[in-house]
N, CA, C and O atoms as a CHARMM CRD file, in Angstrom:
* protein
*
  268
    1    1 UNK  N      0.10200  16.21200 -46.67500 PROA 1      0.00000
    2    1 UNK  CA     0.24100  16.78800 -48.00300 PROA 1      0.00000
    3    1 UNK  C      1.47700  17.66900 -48.02200 PROA 1      0.00000
    4    1 UNK  O      1.78600  18.36200 -47.05300 PROA 1      0.00000
    5    2 UNK  N      2.17600  17.62600 -49.14600 PROA 2      0.00000
    6    2 UNK  CA     3.46500  18.30900 -49.17600 PROA 2      0.00000
    7    2 UNK  C      3.50200  19.57000 -50.03000 PROA 2      0.00000
    8    2 UNK  O      4.56300  20.18700 -50.12700 PROA 2      0.00000
    9    3 UNK  N      2.40900  19.98500 -50.64800 PROA 3      0.00000
   10    3 UNK  CA     2.39700  21.25100 -51.36400 PROA 3      0.00000
   11    3 UNK  C      2.84900  21.21300 -52.80200 PROA 3      0.00000
   12    3 UNK  O      3.07800  22.26900 -53.39300 PROA 3      0.00000
   13    4 UNK  N      2.98900  20.02400 -53.39700 PROA 4      0.00000
   14    4 UNK  CA     3.42300  19.94600 -54.79500 PROA 4      0.00000
   15    4 UNK  C      2.25900  19.84800 -55.77200 PROA 4      0.00000
   16    4 UNK  O      2.47200  19.91700 -56.98200 PROA 4      0.00000
   17    5 UNK  N      1.03900  19.69000 -55.28100 PROA 5      0.00000
   18    5 UNK  CA    -0.14000  19.57400 -56.13400 PROA 5      0.00000
   19    5 UNK  C     -1.02400  20.80400 -55.95100 PROA 5      0.00000
   20    5 UNK  O     -1.47300  21.09900 -54.84300 PROA 5      0.00000
   21    6 UNK  N     -1.27100  21.52000 -57.05100 PROA 6      0.00000
   22    6 UNK  CA    -2.00400  22.79000 -57.00500 PROA 6      0.00000
   23    6 UNK  C     -3.41000  22.62600 -56.43400 PROA 6      0.00000
   24    6 UNK  O     -3.87200  23.48500 -55.68200 PROA 6      0.00000
   25    7 UNK  N     -4.09700  21.53100 -56.78200 PROA 7      0.00000
   26    7 UNK  CA    -5.48100  21.33600 -56.34100 PROA 7      0.00000
   27    7 UNK  C     -5.60200  21.13900 -54.82800 PROA 7      0.00000
   28    7 UNK  O     -6.69900  21.25700 -54.28200 PROA 7      0.00000
   29    8 UNK  N     -4.50200  20.84200 -54.14600 PROA 8      0.00000
   30    8 UNK  CA    -4.51700  20.66500 -52.68600 PROA 8      0.00000
   31    8 UNK  C     -4.45000  21.99600 -51.94100 PROA 8      0.00000
   32    8 UNK  O     -4.67300  22.03800 -50.73100 PROA 8      0.00000
   33    9 UNK  N     -4.14600  23.08300 -52.65000 PROA 9      0.00000
   34    9 UNK  CA    -3.89500  24.37100 -52.00800 PROA 9      0.00000
   35    9 UNK  C     -4.98000  25.36500 -52.41500 PROA 9      0.00000
   36    9 UNK  O     -5.26800  25.53300 -53.60000 PROA 9      0.00000
   37   10 UNK  N     -5.57500  26.01900 -51.42500 PROA 10     0.00000
   38   10 UNK  CA    -6.64600  26.98700 -51.67000 PROA 10     0.00000
   39   10 UNK  C     -6.35400  28.26500 -50.87500 PROA 10     0.00000
   40   10 UNK  O     -5.73300  28.20600 -49.81400 PROA 10     0.00000
   41   11 UNK  N     -6.80100  29.42400 -51.38700 PROA 11     0.00000
   42   11 UNK  CA    -6.66100  30.65500 -50.60900 PROA 11     0.00000
   43   11 UNK  C     -7.32000  30.50200 -49.23500 PROA 11     0.00000
   44   11 UNK  O     -8.38700  29.90100 -49.11100 PROA 11     0.00000
   45   12 UNK  N     -6.67800  31.04600 -48.22000 PROA 12     0.00000
   46   12 UNK  CA    -7.18300  30.95800 -46.85700 PROA 12     0.00000
   47   12 UNK  C     -6.56600  29.83600 -46.05000 PROA 12     0.00000
   48   12 UNK  O     -6.76300  29.77300 -44.83600 PROA 12     0.00000
   49   13 UNK  N     -5.81800  28.94200 -46.69900 PROA 13     0.00000
   50   13 UNK  CA    -5.17900  27.83400 -45.98200 PROA 13     0.00000
   51   13 UNK  C     -3.89300  28.30500 -45.29800 PROA 13     0.00000
   52   13 UNK  O     -3.20000  29.19000 -45.80100 PROA 13     0.00000
   53   14 UNK  N     -3.58800  27.70900 -44.15800 PROA 14     0.00000
   54   14 UNK  CA    -2.31900  27.95300 -43.47800 PROA 14     0.00000
   55   14 UNK  C     -1.27400  27.00600 -44.05400 PROA 14     0.00000
   56   14 UNK  O     -1.51000  25.80300 -44.16100 PROA 14     0.00000
   57   15 UNK  N     -0.11600  27.55400 -44.42400 PROA 15     0.00000
   58   15 UNK  CA     0.95300  26.76000 -45.02900 PROA 15     0.00000
   59   15 UNK  C      2.30900  27.22100 -44.51600 PROA 15     0.00000
   60   15 UNK  O      2.44400  28.31000 -43.95900 PROA 15     0.00000
   61   16 UNK  N      3.30400  26.37600 -44.71400 PROA 16     0.00000
   62   16 UNK  CA     4.70100  26.76100 -44.53800 PROA 16     0.00000
   63   16 UNK  C      5.30400  26.85300 -45.92500 PROA 16     0.00000
   64   16 UNK  O      5.18000  25.92700 -46.72700 PROA 16     0.00000
   65   17 UNK  N      5.96800  27.99000 -46.21300 PROA 17     0.00000
   66   17 UNK  CA     6.63700  28.15800 -47.49500 PROA 17     0.00000
   67   17 UNK  C      8.12300  28.37100 -47.26900 PROA 17     0.00000
   68   17 UNK  O      8.55800  28.72900 -46.17500 PROA 17     0.00000
   69   18 UNK  N      8.89600  28.14200 -48.32900 PROA 18     0.00000
   70   18 UNK  CA    10.30900  28.51000 -48.30400 PROA 18     0.00000
   71   18 UNK  C     10.46900  29.69600 -49.25400 PROA 18     0.00000
   72   18 UNK  O     10.11400  29.62400 -50.43000 PROA 18     0.00000
   73   19 UNK  N     11.01200  30.78700 -48.71600 PROA 19     0.00000
   74   19 UNK  CA    11.27300  31.98200 -49.51700 PROA 19     0.00000
   75   19 UNK  C     12.51100  31.74500 -50.37700 PROA 19     0.00000
   76   19 UNK  O     13.35400  30.91400 -50.04000 PROA 19     0.00000
   77   20 UNK  N     12.62200  32.47300 -51.48600 PROA 20     0.00000
   78   20 UNK  CA    13.76200  32.31800 -52.39800 PROA 20     0.00000
   79   20 UNK  C     15.09300  32.45100 -51.64900 PROA 20     0.00000
   80   20 UNK  O     16.00400  31.64800 -51.85400 PROA 20     0.00000
   81   21 UNK  N     15.20400  33.45200 -50.79100 PROA 21     0.00000
   82   21 UNK  CA    16.46700  33.67500 -50.08300 PROA 21     0.00000
   83   21 UNK  C     16.74000  32.61800 -49.01200 PROA 21     0.00000
   84   21 UNK  O     17.85900  32.52600 -48.50700 PROA 21     0.00000
   85   22 UNK  N     15.72900  31.82200 -48.66300 PROA 22     0.00000
   86   22 UNK  CA    15.89400  30.79000 -47.63600 PROA 22     0.00000
   87   22 UNK  C     16.01100  29.38500 -48.21100 PROA 22     0.00000
   88   22 UNK  O     16.02600  28.41400 -47.45500 PROA 22     0.00000
   89   23 UNK  N     16.09400  29.25500 -49.53600 PROA 23     0.00000
   90   23 UNK  CA    16.11900  27.92500 -50.13900 PROA 23     0.00000
   91   23 UNK  C     17.32700  27.10700 -49.69200 PROA 23     0.00000
   92   23 UNK  O     17.20000  25.90400 -49.46100 PROA 23     0.00000
   93   24 UNK  N     18.48700  27.73000 -49.56700 PROA 24     0.00000
   94   24 UNK  CA    19.68300  26.98200 -49.15300 PROA 24     0.00000
   95   24 UNK  C     19.59100  26.52000 -47.70500 PROA 24     0.00000
   96   24 UNK  O     19.97800  25.39500 -47.38600 PROA 24     0.00000
   97   25 UNK  N     19.08300  27.37900 -46.83000 PROA 25     0.00000
   98   25 UNK  CA    19.00000  27.03100 -45.41200 PROA 25     0.00000
   99   25 UNK  C     17.78200  26.15800 -45.10600 PROA 25     0.00000
  100   25 UNK  O     17.78100  25.40400 -44.13300 PROA 25     0.00000
  101   26 UNK  N     16.74000  26.26500 -45.94500 PROA 26     0.00000
  102   26 UNK  CA    15.52400  25.49900 -45.70500 PROA 26     0.00000
  103   26 UNK  C     14.59800  26.11000 -44.66700 PROA 26     0.00000
  104   26 UNK  O     13.63600  25.47000 -44.24200 PROA 26     0.00000
  105   27 UNK  N     14.87600  27.35200 -44.24900 PROA 27     0.00000
  106   27 UNK  CA    14.04300  28.02500 -43.25300 PROA 27     0.00000
  107   27 UNK  C     12.62800  28.20800 -43.81200 PROA 27     0.00000
  108   27 UNK  O     12.44700  28.65400 -44.94500 PROA 27     0.00000
  109   28 UNK  N     11.63000  27.85600 -42.99300 PROA 28     0.00000
  110   28 UNK  CA    10.24100  27.94400 -43.41900 PROA 28     0.00000
  111   28 UNK  C      9.57100  29.18000 -42.83500 PROA 28     0.00000
  112   28 UNK  O      9.90400  29.62800 -41.73800 PROA 28     0.00000
  113   29 UNK  N      8.62000  29.72100 -43.59000 PROA 29     0.00000
  114   29 UNK  CA     7.83000  30.87200 -43.17800 PROA 29     0.00000
  115   29 UNK  C      6.36800  30.45800 -43.18100 PROA 29     0.00000
  116   29 UNK  O      5.86500  29.95300 -44.18500 PROA 29     0.00000
  117   30 UNK  N      5.68700  30.66900 -42.06800 PROA 30     0.00000
  118   30 UNK  CA     4.27800  30.28400 -41.95500 PROA 30     0.00000
  119   30 UNK  C      3.38500  31.45500 -42.33800 PROA 30     0.00000
  120   30 UNK  O      3.69500  32.60900 -42.04100 PROA 30     0.00000
  121   31 UNK  N      2.27800  31.14800 -42.99700 PROA 31     0.00000
  122   31 UNK  CA     1.33800  32.20000 -43.35200 PROA 31     0.00000
  123   31 UNK  C      0.07400  31.64100 -43.97700 PROA 31     0.00000
  124   31 UNK  O     -0.10600  30.42900 -44.09800 PROA 31     0.00000
  125   32 UNK  N     -0.80200  32.56800 -44.37300 PROA 32     0.00000
  126   32 UNK  CA    -2.08900  32.22800 -44.97700 PROA 32     0.00000
  127   32 UNK  C     -2.01500  32.53400 -46.47400 PROA 32     0.00000
  128   32 UNK  O     -1.59700  33.62200 -46.86800 PROA 32     0.00000
  129   33 UNK  N     -2.42100  31.57300 -47.30500 PROA 33     0.00000
  130   33 UNK  CA    -2.37300  31.74100 -48.76000 PROA 33     0.00000
  131   33 UNK  C     -3.36200  32.81600 -49.20600 PROA 33     0.00000
  132   33 UNK  O     -4.53800  32.79600 -48.84300 PROA 33     0.00000
  133   34 UNK  N     -2.85000  33.75500 -50.00400 PROA 34     0.00000
  134   34 UNK  CA    -3.70500  34.77100 -50.62200 PROA 34     0.00000
  135   34 UNK  C     -3.94300  34.41600 -52.09200 PROA 34     0.00000
  136   34 UNK  O     -5.08600  34.41600 -52.55100 PROA 34     0.00000
  137   35 UNK  N     -2.86200  34.11100 -52.83800 PROA 35     0.00000
  138   35 UNK  CA    -2.95000  33.81100 -54.27100 PROA 35     0.00000
  139   35 UNK  C     -2.05700  32.63500 -54.61500 PROA 35     0.00000
  140   35 UNK  O     -0.99400  32.45800 -54.02000 PROA 35     0.00000
  141   36 UNK  N     -2.49300  31.82600 -55.58200 PROA 36     0.00000
  142   36 UNK  CA    -1.65600  30.78200 -56.15400 PROA 36     0.00000
  143   36 UNK  C     -0.98800  31.35100 -57.39500 PROA 36     0.00000
  144   36 UNK  O     -1.66800  31.87900 -58.27500 PROA 36     0.00000
  145   37 UNK  N      0.33100  31.25100 -57.47900 PROA 37     0.00000
  146   37 UNK  CA     1.07900  31.84900 -58.58200 PROA 37     0.00000
  147   37 UNK  C      1.52700  30.82100 -59.61700 PROA 37     0.00000
  148   37 UNK  O      1.79600  31.18900 -60.76100 PROA 37     0.00000
  149   38 UNK  N      1.61300  29.55300 -59.25000 PROA 38     0.00000
  150   38 UNK  CA     1.96500  28.49800 -60.19400 PROA 38     0.00000
  151   38 UNK  C      0.70700  28.05500 -60.91700 PROA 38     0.00000
  152   38 UNK  O     -0.28900  27.71000 -60.28100 PROA 38     0.00000
  153   39 UNK  N      0.74600  28.06200 -62.25700 PROA 39     0.00000
  154   39 UNK  CA    -0.43300  27.65100 -63.02900 PROA 39     0.00000
  155   39 UNK  C     -0.42900  26.15800 -63.34600 PROA 39     0.00000
  156   39 UNK  O     -1.48200  25.59200 -63.63800 PROA 39     0.00000
  157   40 UNK  N      0.72900  25.51100 -63.29500 PROA 40     0.00000
  158   40 UNK  CA     0.82100  24.07500 -63.57900 PROA 40     0.00000
  159   40 UNK  C      0.12000  23.27700 -62.48600 PROA 40     0.00000
  160   40 UNK  O      0.10200  23.70700 -61.33200 PROA 40     0.00000
  161   41 UNK  N     -0.46200  22.11600 -62.82500 PROA 41     0.00000
  162   41 UNK  CA    -1.15100  21.30900 -61.81000 PROA 41     0.00000
  163   41 UNK  C     -0.22000  20.72600 -60.74400 PROA 41     0.00000
  164   41 UNK  O     -0.65600  20.45300 -59.62500 PROA 41     0.00000
  165   42 UNK  N      1.05700  20.53300 -61.08400 PROA 42     0.00000
  166   42 UNK  CA     2.04100  20.00300 -60.12300 PROA 42     0.00000
  167   42 UNK  C      3.37200  20.70900 -60.33700 PROA 42     0.00000
  168   42 UNK  O      3.68600  21.14300 -61.44500 PROA 42     0.00000
  169   43 UNK  N      4.14400  20.81800 -59.27400 PROA 43     0.00000
  170   43 UNK  CA     5.51400  21.33300 -59.36700 PROA 43     0.00000
  171   43 UNK  C      6.34700  20.59300 -58.33400 PROA 43     0.00000
  172   43 UNK  O      5.99200  20.55300 -57.15600 PROA 43     0.00000
  173   44 UNK  N      7.45300  20.00900 -58.77400 PROA 44     0.00000
  174   44 UNK  CA     8.24400  19.13300 -57.90000 PROA 44     0.00000
  175   44 UNK  C      8.86700  19.84500 -56.70300 PROA 44     0.00000
  176   44 UNK  O      9.16000  19.19700 -55.69800 PROA 44     0.00000
  177   45 UNK  N      9.07700  21.15800 -56.78000 PROA 45     0.00000
  178   45 UNK  CA     9.65100  21.89500 -55.62700 PROA 45     0.00000
  179   45 UNK  C      8.59500  22.58500 -54.79000 PROA 45     0.00000
  180   45 UNK  O      8.92400  23.21700 -53.78600 PROA 45     0.00000
  181   46 UNK  N      7.32800  22.47800 -55.17800 PROA 46     0.00000
  182   46 UNK  CA     6.24500  23.11400 -54.42900 PROA 46     0.00000
  183   46 UNK  C      5.55000  24.18400 -55.25200 PROA 46     0.00000
  184   46 UNK  O      6.17300  24.85300 -56.07500 PROA 46     0.00000
  185   47 UNK  N      4.26300  24.33700 -55.02300 PROA 47     0.00000
  186   47 UNK  CA     3.46200  25.34100 -55.70800 PROA 47     0.00000
  187   47 UNK  C      3.82600  26.72000 -55.16500 PROA 47     0.00000
  188   47 UNK  O      3.88600  26.91500 -53.95100 PROA 47     0.00000
  189   48 UNK  N      4.06800  27.67900 -56.06400 PROA 48     0.00000
  190   48 UNK  CA     4.42900  29.03200 -55.63600 PROA 48     0.00000
  191   48 UNK  C      3.15900  29.79500 -55.27400 PROA 48     0.00000
  192   48 UNK  O      2.18400  29.80100 -56.02600 PROA 48     0.00000
  193   49 UNK  N      3.19000  30.44000 -54.10400 PROA 49     0.00000
  194   49 UNK  CA     2.03600  31.18800 -53.61000 PROA 49     0.00000
  195   49 UNK  C      2.47100  32.54500 -53.07700 PROA 49     0.00000
  196   49 UNK  O      3.64400  32.77200 -52.77900 PROA 49     0.00000
  197   50 UNK  N      1.49400  33.44100 -52.96500 PROA 50     0.00000
  198   50 UNK  CA     1.67100  34.71800 -52.26400 PROA 50     0.00000
  199   50 UNK  C      0.87200  34.61700 -50.97700 PROA 50     0.00000
  200   50 UNK  O     -0.30400  34.25300 -51.00200 PROA 50     0.00000
  201   51 UNK  N      1.49600  34.93400 -49.86200 PROA 51     0.00000
  202   51 UNK  CA     0.80500  34.92200 -48.58000 PROA 51     0.00000
  203   51 UNK  C      0.09700  36.25800 -48.36200 PROA 51     0.00000
  204   51 UNK  O      0.35700  37.23300 -49.06700 PROA 51     0.00000
  205   52 UNK  N     -0.79800  36.29000 -47.37800 PROA 52     0.00000
  206   52 UNK  CA    -1.53500  37.52200 -47.08100 PROA 52     0.00000
  207   52 UNK  C     -0.62100  38.67900 -46.69700 PROA 52     0.00000
  208   52 UNK  O     -0.98600  39.83900 -46.88700 PROA 52     0.00000
  209   53 UNK  N      0.56800  38.38100 -46.15600 PROA 53     0.00000
  210   53 UNK  CA     1.50900  39.45000 -45.78800 PROA 53     0.00000
  211   53 UNK  C      2.39300  39.88000 -46.95900 PROA 53     0.00000
  212   53 UNK  O      3.25400  40.74400 -46.79900 PROA 53     0.00000
  213   54 UNK  N      2.18400  39.27800 -48.14400 PROA 54     0.00000
  214   54 UNK  CA     2.93000  39.65300 -49.34500 PROA 54     0.00000
  215   54 UNK  C      4.13000  38.77800 -49.64700 PROA 54     0.00000
  216   54 UNK  O      4.71400  38.89900 -50.72400 PROA 54     0.00000
  217   55 UNK  N      4.52100  37.89400 -48.72700 PROA 55     0.00000
  218   55 UNK  CA     5.66400  37.01000 -48.95800 PROA 55     0.00000
  219   55 UNK  C      5.33000  36.01800 -50.07000 PROA 55     0.00000
  220   55 UNK  O      4.20700  35.52200 -50.15300 PROA 55     0.00000
  221   56 UNK  N      6.32500  35.73200 -50.93200 PROA 56     0.00000
  222   56 UNK  CA     6.15000  34.79500 -52.03400 PROA 56     0.00000
  223   56 UNK  C      7.15200  33.66400 -51.87300 PROA 56     0.00000
  224   56 UNK  O      8.33800  33.89800 -51.63900 PROA 56     0.00000
  225   57 UNK  N      6.66300  32.43700 -52.00100 PROA 57     0.00000
  226   57 UNK  CA     7.54300  31.27900 -51.90200 PROA 57     0.00000
  227   57 UNK  C      6.82000  30.01900 -52.31100 PROA 57     0.00000
  228   57 UNK  O      5.65800  30.05400 -52.71400 PROA 57     0.00000
  229   58 UNK  N      7.51800  28.90600 -52.20200 PROA 58     0.00000
  230   58 UNK  CA     6.96800  27.60600 -52.59600 PROA 58     0.00000
  231   58 UNK  C      6.48900  26.84100 -51.36200 PROA 58     0.00000
  232   58 UNK  O      7.18000  26.77200 -50.34600 PROA 58     0.00000
  233   59 UNK  N      5.29500  26.27200 -51.47600 PROA 59     0.00000
  234   59 UNK  CA     4.68200  25.55100 -50.35900 PROA 59     0.00000
  235   59 UNK  C      5.48400  24.28900 -50.06300 PROA 59     0.00000
  236   59 UNK  O      5.74700  23.48300 -50.95400 PROA 59     0.00000
  237   60 UNK  N      5.86600  24.13200 -48.80500 PROA 60     0.00000
  238   60 UNK  CA     6.57300  22.94100 -48.34000 PROA 60     0.00000
  239   60 UNK  C      5.66900  22.05400 -47.49900 PROA 60     0.00000
  240   60 UNK  O      5.80300  20.83000 -47.51400 PROA 60     0.00000
  241   61 UNK  N      4.74300  22.67200 -46.76000 PROA 61     0.00000
  242   61 UNK  CA     3.80900  21.93000 -45.91000 PROA 61     0.00000
  243   61 UNK  C      2.46900  22.62500 -45.89900 PROA 61     0.00000
  244   61 UNK  O      2.39900  23.85400 -45.89200 PROA 61     0.00000
  245   62 UNK  N      1.40400  21.84300 -45.89700 PROA 62     0.00000
  246   62 UNK  CA     0.06300  22.38000 -45.71700 PROA 62     0.00000
  247   62 UNK  C     -0.30400  22.12400 -44.24800 PROA 62     0.00000
  248   62 UNK  O     -0.28900  20.98300 -43.78700 PROA 62     0.00000
  249   63 UNK  N     -0.62800  23.18600 -43.53000 PROA 63     0.00000
  250   63 UNK  CA    -0.89400  23.08400 -42.09900 PROA 63     0.00000
  251   63 UNK  C     -2.38100  22.99100 -41.78600 PROA 63     0.00000
  252   63 UNK  O     -2.77000  22.45900 -40.74700 PROA 63     0.00000
  253   64 UNK  N     -3.20900  23.50900 -42.68400 PROA 64     0.00000
  254   64 UNK  CA    -4.64000  23.63200 -42.42900 PROA 64     0.00000
  255   64 UNK  C     -5.38800  23.09300 -43.63700 PROA 64     0.00000
  256   64 UNK  O     -5.14100  23.53900 -44.75700 PROA 64     0.00000
  257   65 UNK  N     -6.29400  22.14600 -43.43800 PROA 65     0.00000
  258   65 UNK  CA    -7.02900  21.53100 -44.52700 PROA 65     0.00000
  259   65 UNK  C     -8.43500  22.11200 -44.58700 PROA 65     0.00000
  260   65 UNK  O     -9.13100  22.16700 -43.57300 PROA 65     0.00000
  261   66 UNK  N     -8.85000  22.54200 -45.76500 PROA 66     0.00000
  262   66 UNK  CA   -10.20400  23.03200 -45.98200 PROA 66     0.00000
  263   66 UNK  C    -11.04300  21.90700 -46.58200 PROA 66     0.00000
  264   66 UNK  O    -10.52300  21.08400 -47.33500 PROA 66     0.00000
  265   67 UNK  N    -12.32300  21.86300 -46.26200 PROA 67     0.00000
  266   67 UNK  CA   -13.20200  20.85300 -46.84700 PROA 67     0.00000
  267   67 UNK  C    -13.84700  21.36800 -48.10700 PROA 67     0.00000
  268   67 UNK  O    -14.62300  20.65200 -48.74000 PROA 67     0.00000
């Protein structure tokens, strides 16, 4: 899963996000989802989330799947 569909992402999941300042380099930041910030069901660049450490970015990879 690549993080472009909101229904695939839930709080507590481990994900890799790209921070705004890292968009050009593509550097990923790993963390646990705290809040989903994108209200649309899909976003072509990734669903925007807030991680538990406060970092905000768009999901590039889902690392942990919840049932």
